[in-house]
N, C-alpha and C positions, 0 to 999 in steps of 0.2 A: 234913357236907360239907367238903371240903378248902379250904385257903386258895387264893384266886384262882378258886374255882369260881363258876358262875353262880348268882344268888340264886333264880331261879324258872325252872321248866321244866315242861312238861306231863307227864302220866304216861307210862310206857314204851309205845311203839307209837303215840303220838299225834303227828301232824305238822301243821304250819301249813297254811292254805289256799294253794292255788296261784293267784297273781294272773292276771287274764285275759290280760295281754300276754305272759306266760311261755310258752315252747313246751311243748305238752302232747302226750302220746301219746294214741292212740285209747283212749277209755274202756274199762277192763277191770276189773271188780270183783274178779276172782280175783287178778290181779297186785298190785292195791293191797292186798287183804287179805293176800296173801303177804308183801309188804314190811312191813306193819304188824305182822304176826305174828312175823317174824324180829326186828324191833326190840324187840317186847314180850318175847319169850323171852330175848333178850340183855340186857334191862334198859335199853335205850337210849331216851333222850328227845331231843326237839328243842327248841331255844330260839331265839327270834327270828322275824322276819318276812321273807319273800322279797320282793324289790323288783318293782314292776310295770313291767318294762322288757322289750322283745323280744330284745335282744342284749346279751351281756356275756361276760366271761371269769371263770370261777369257779375259785378256787384253794382247795385243801384241805390242811391241815397240822395238827399234825405227822403225817408219814407214816413210821411205824416198824414196821409189821407188815402182812402180807397180810390180816389181819382188817379193816384199814381199808377195803379194797375190798368186803368182805362187808357191812359196815354202811353204806357209801356206796351200794352198789347197792340195798340194802334200802330206804334212805331215798328213793332215786330212784323205785323201784317204788311205795312207799307214797304219794308225792306225785303220781305220774302225770306226772313231769317228763321231758321229752324232752331231757335233757342229753347232750352228745356228748363223746366222748373219742377220742383217736387210738390206732390199733393198727397194728402192722407189717403191710404188705400181704401178706406171706408167710402170715400166719395165715389169711387169707381164702381161700387156695388149698387148705387142708386140707378134705377132703370132709365136708360137713355142718356145719362150724364157721362158715363165712361167714354164712349166714342167721341163726344164733344170735347172733353178734357184732353184726350189724346191728340185730337186735331189741333188743339191750341198749344201743344207741346208740353202738357203736364204729364208727368210720369208718377206712378204710384210708389209710395215708400212704406215699408213695414216698420213701424216704430218699435215693435217688439223684437226685431232682428238684433242678434248679438253684436253685429258690427256697428250698429247705430246708424243714424241718418247720414252723418258725415262719411262713415266708411262705405255705406252703400253708394253714395253719390260719387266718391272717389273711384270706386270700382267700376261704375258705369262709364266714367270718363276714360279711365285707362283702357277699358275693353272696346271702346268705340273707335271707329276710324276718324270720325268727326263729331265733336260735341261742344257746344257752347252752353255751359250750365249757369243759369242766372239765379240770384237770390238777393235779398235785402239784408245787409250785414247788421242792421239795427235789431232785426228780429221782431219788431213791433212798430205800430204807428205812434206810440208815445215817445216823448223825448227821453233818451237814455244817456247816461254819462259814460257807459262802457259798452262797446259793441261786442257782439258775439264773434268768436274766433273761428267759426265753422268754415268760412270761405278760405281762411289762411290754411287750415288743416287740410281741406280738400285740395287746394292748389299744391301744397307740399306733397301730399300723398299721391296725387296723380301726376306730379311733375309737369304742371302746366302754368302759364302765366295768369295774372289777374288783370282784367280790364275794368276800370272804374267808369261808371256812367252816372251823371247827376241830373236831377230835376231842379231847375231854377225858376220858381213860379213868378217872381216879379217880372221877368221878361219872357216867360213861357218858352224856355229853352231846354231841350234835352241835349246834354253835352257829352261827348265821348273823350275820355282822357287818355293818358299814355299807358302803354302796356308795361306792367310791372312783374318782376320775378320776386317772389317771396324768399327771404333768407331764413337762416336758422334762428334769427333774433326776433321772436314774436313781438316783444314790446316795442322795438324800434320800427318794425313793419307797421304795426297798428298805429303808432304815432304818426308815421309818414302818411298813411292813408287818411287819418282824421284831419291832419293839417291841410291836405290837398282839398278836402271837401269843405273846409271851413267857410269859404265865401258863399256857398250855394244855399239857397233858402227854400224850404218846403212850403206847402200850402198852409198848414195850420200852426207853424212855429217858425222861429227864426233860424239863423245859421247854426251849424253844428259846433 
């Protein structure tokens, strides 16, 4: 096990239980089996416990490869978690693609809307009874020195906590971090988040 790696995690394909307050998809044994099987065949394990809260912003990093989406969606299916992500509204106009995207938890966003993407997402979270909204704070697969602040703005506007999740490729671990409340100090919050993610390594580049 590499330096900075988590000391304990379950076997490949095993996922933690989903708390009762978390948004859940309609029970489907096949999709949960499929998610666990993809994780198991890929050698991926999950570490940590999911918080028992109905609404939050989930951030996932490092994001350095399209494979992150494969493992992330596999974990989502295995958990039975109804996590939502934003997608361009144009994608939903492609014949047959819209229903599939919605089943995967993707929701359309209108980039021309005056409220902007962040405002639309925050409004969705506020108006929902339960919603875990997921995004990659880096905003790109390339290494960046400065993360986008959209997740911070969403969490503040919707008055919900932030849940950090990491991909650590050397040990093939998807880890769940502590639940955070963002303060009114953007710079301090961003520094705290970046420092927490520092040990974890993506597929195509080193630590943050």
